[in-house]
C-alpha positions in Angstrom: -1.0 27.9 0.7 -2.3 25.5 -1.9 -5.1 23.0 -1.0 -4.3 19.3 -1.5 -8.1 18.4 -1.7 -11.0 19.9 -3.6 -13.7 18.6 -1.3 -13.3 17.4 2.3 -15.3 16.3 5.3 -13.9 17.6 8.5 -14.8 15.6 11.6 -14.4 17.9 14.6 -14.1 16.6 18.2 -16.9 17.8 20.5 -14.4 17.7 23.4 -12.2 20.0 21.4 -14.8 22.7 21.6 -14.5 23.1 25.3 -11.1 24.9 25.4 -10.1 25.1 29.0 -13.6 24.5 30.3 -14.6 21.2 31.9 -17.9 21.2 30.0 -19.8 22.9 27.2 -18.3 25.2 24.6 -15.7 27.9 24.4 -16.7 30.9 22.2 -13.1 31.6 21.6 -12.3 28.1 20.3 -15.5 28.0 18.1 -14.7 31.4 16.7 -11.1 30.3 15.8 -12.4 27.2 14.1 -14.9 29.2 12.1 -12.1 31.5 10.9 -10.0 28.5 9.9 -12.9 27.0 7.9 -13.2 30.4 6.1 -9.5 30.2 5.3 -9.9 26.7 3.9 -12.8 27.8 1.7 -10.5 30.7 0.4 -8.1 28.0 -0.7 -10.8 26.7 -3.1 -11.8 23.7 -1.1 -15.5 22.7 -0.6 -16.2 21.9 3.1 -18.6 19.8 4.9 -18.3 19.1 8.7 -19.4 16.6 11.3 -19.0 17.6 14.9 -19.2 15.3 17.9 -21.1 15.9 21.1 -18.7 14.7 23.7 -18.4 18.1 25.3 -22.1 17.8 26.3 -23.0 14.1 26.4 -21.4 10.8 25.5 -24.0 8.2 24.6 -21.9 5.0 25.0 -20.5 6.1 28.3 -23.9 7.0 29.7 -25.4 3.8 28.4 -22.8 1.8 30.4 -24.0 3.6 33.5 -27.6 2.4 33.2 -29.3 4.5 30.6 -30.8 2.5 27.7 -28.4 2.7 24.8 -31.0 3.9 22.3 -32.0 6.7 24.5 -28.4 7.7 25.3 -27.5 7.7 21.6 -30.5 9.9 20.8 -29.5 12.4 23.5 -25.9 12.3 22.0 -27.3 13.1 18.6 -29.1 16.1 20.0 -25.9 17.3 21.5 -24.3 17.3 18.1 -27.1 19.5 16.8 -26.5 21.9 19.6 -22.8 22.1 18.7 -23.6 22.4 15.0 -25.9 25.4 15.6 -23.2 27.2 17.7 -20.6 26.6 15.0 -23.0 27.7 12.2 -23.7 31.0 14.1 -19.9 31.6 14.5 -19.3 31.1 10.8 -22.3 33.2 9.7 -20.9 36.1 11.8 -17.8 36.2 9.6 -19.8 36.0 6.4 -19.9 32.3 5.5 -23.0 30.8 4.0 -23.7 27.7 6.1 -26.4 25.1 6.3 -27.0 22.6 9.2 -28.5 19.3 7.9 -29.6 16.8 10.5 -30.2 13.0 10.4 -32.8 13.7 13.1 -35.8 15.6 12.0 -35.7 18.9 13.8 -37.2 21.3 11.2 -37.6 24.3 13.6 -33.8 24.6 13.8 -32.2 23.0 10.8 -32.8 21.2 7.5 -33.4 17.5 7.3 -30.6 15.6 5.5 -31.3 15.0 1.9 -28.5 13.7 -0.4 -29.3 15.8 -3.5 -29.9 19.0 -1.6 -26.6 18.5 0.3 -24.7 18.2 -3.0 -26.5 21.3 -4.3 -25.4 23.3 -1.2 -21.8 22.3 -1.8 -21.9 23.2 -5.4 -23.2 26.6 -4.5 -20.2 27.2 -2.3 -22.0 26.7 1.1 -20.5 25.0 4.1 -22.6 22.1 5.4 -22.6 20.9 9.0 -24.0 17.4 9.2 -25.6 16.9 12.6 -27.7 14.3 14.3 -25.5 11.5 13.2 -27.2 9.0 10.9 -30.4 9.5 12.8 -30.1 6.0 14.2 -28.7 4.7 17.6 -25.7 2.4 17.8 -23.8 4.4 15.1 -21.0 6.8 16.2 -20.3 10.2 14.8 -17.2 8.7 13.2 -19.4 6.3 11.2 -21.8 9.2 10.4 -18.8 11.2 9.1 -17.5 8.3 6.9 -21.0 7.8 5.5 -21.5 11.5 4.7 -18.0 11.7 3.2 -18.8 8.8 0.9 -22.2 10.3 -0.1 -20.7 13.7 -0.8 -17.8 12.1 -2.8 -15.2 13.8 -0.7 -11.5 13.6 -1.6 -10.6 13.0 2.1 -12.0 12.7 5.6 -10.1 14.9 8.0 -10.4 13.6 11.5 -9.4 16.2 14.1 -8.5 14.6 17.5 -6.7 15.4 20.7 -3.5 13.7 19.3 -1.5 14.6 16.2 -2.0 11.3 14.5 -2.4 7.6 15.0 0.0 5.9 17.5 0.9 2.3 18.2 -0.2 2.9 21.8 -1.9 5.7 23.8 0.6 8.5 23.9 -1.0 9.9 27.0 -0.2 6.7 28.9 3.0 5.6 27.0 5.6 8.3 26.3 7.4 5.9 24.0 4.4 5.4 21.8 5.3 5.9 18.1 3.2 7.9 15.6 2.5 6.4 12.2 3.2 8.7 9.2 1.0 6.4 7.1 -0.9 3.3 7.9 -3.3 1.1 5.8 -7.0 0.5 6.5 -6.2 -3.1 7.1 -3.6 -2.4 9.7 -5.9 -0.1 11.6 -8.6 -2.9 11.5 -6.3 -5.8 12.3 -4.5 -4.0 15.2 -7.7 -2.3 16.4 -5.8 1.0 16.6 -7.9 3.4 18.7 -8.5 6.2 16.2 -12.0 5.6 14.8 -14.6 2.9 15.3 -14.1 -0.1 13.0 -17.3 0.5 11.1 -16.1 4.0 10.0 -12.7 2.7 8.9 -14.4 -0.2 6.9 -16.7 2.3 5.2 -13.9 4.6 4.3 -11.9 1.7 2.9 -14.8 0.5 0.8 -15.2 4.1 -0.6 -11.5 4.5 -1.0 -11.5 7.8 1.0 -8.2 8.5 2.8 -8.5 9.5 6.5 -6.2 12.2 7.7 -5.8 12.2 11.5 -4.4 15.4 13.1 -4.6 17.5 16.2 -7.6 19.8 16.3 -5.8 22.2 18.7 -3.5 24.7 16.8 -3.8 28.1 15.2 -3.8 26.7 11.6 -4.6 23.0 12.2 -7.4 22.7 9.7 -5.7 24.8 7.0 -2.5 22.7 7.4 -4.4 19.5 7.2 -6.1 20.5 4.0 -2.8 21.6 2.5 -1.1 18.3 3.6 1.2 20.2 6.0 2.2 19.6 9.7 2.0 16.5 11.7 -0.7 13.9 10.8 -1.2 10.3 10.0 -2.9 9.3 6.7 -4.9 6.1 6.6 -5.2 4.8 3.1 
């Protein structure tokens, strides 16, 4: 299968790491994702990744229940580092050269994020997992993903979700909801379509990085998205 993009940032859903579990991580799911990332690399595509932390902790939700937002977001950023380390380990077990770079300074377990060093890793054929968000509260992992995609000059931001694209309504609540094949940044912003936070979409628009929204669950979901196959919505 031929890759459509030479360099991509894949935004993985933390909740998608749980598999059938109500909480935490599924070794089977993480192992399957690691193999797909290896397959994407074999297609000649340079890969960087941002993974959410919703399988462990959701900052905004916890903040609404009484925890200070800054503290909740810091805990959420630590959850993304935990997921990144698990994913790194799974990829290393199948022979990939992987670096975790964090917006939070946790030198005992991963590298601090540095722009030039990250570019060097990509040029050396390494997979980078960007963890710890931007290192600042009040910014989602989606915004962190859009920022890193812009900095790394990615050809596309691939957002893996629980749905197979962007819909005009929540498909879980409305069985008649229609999926967009393609939608503009402006339409996503104007209609406030619930796919990414508005800051992330605005940043992607300013950097002219297309966003490909697809379902994370699936045997070859990542490979198909990089090849431009399967069901997805492209925001451009």
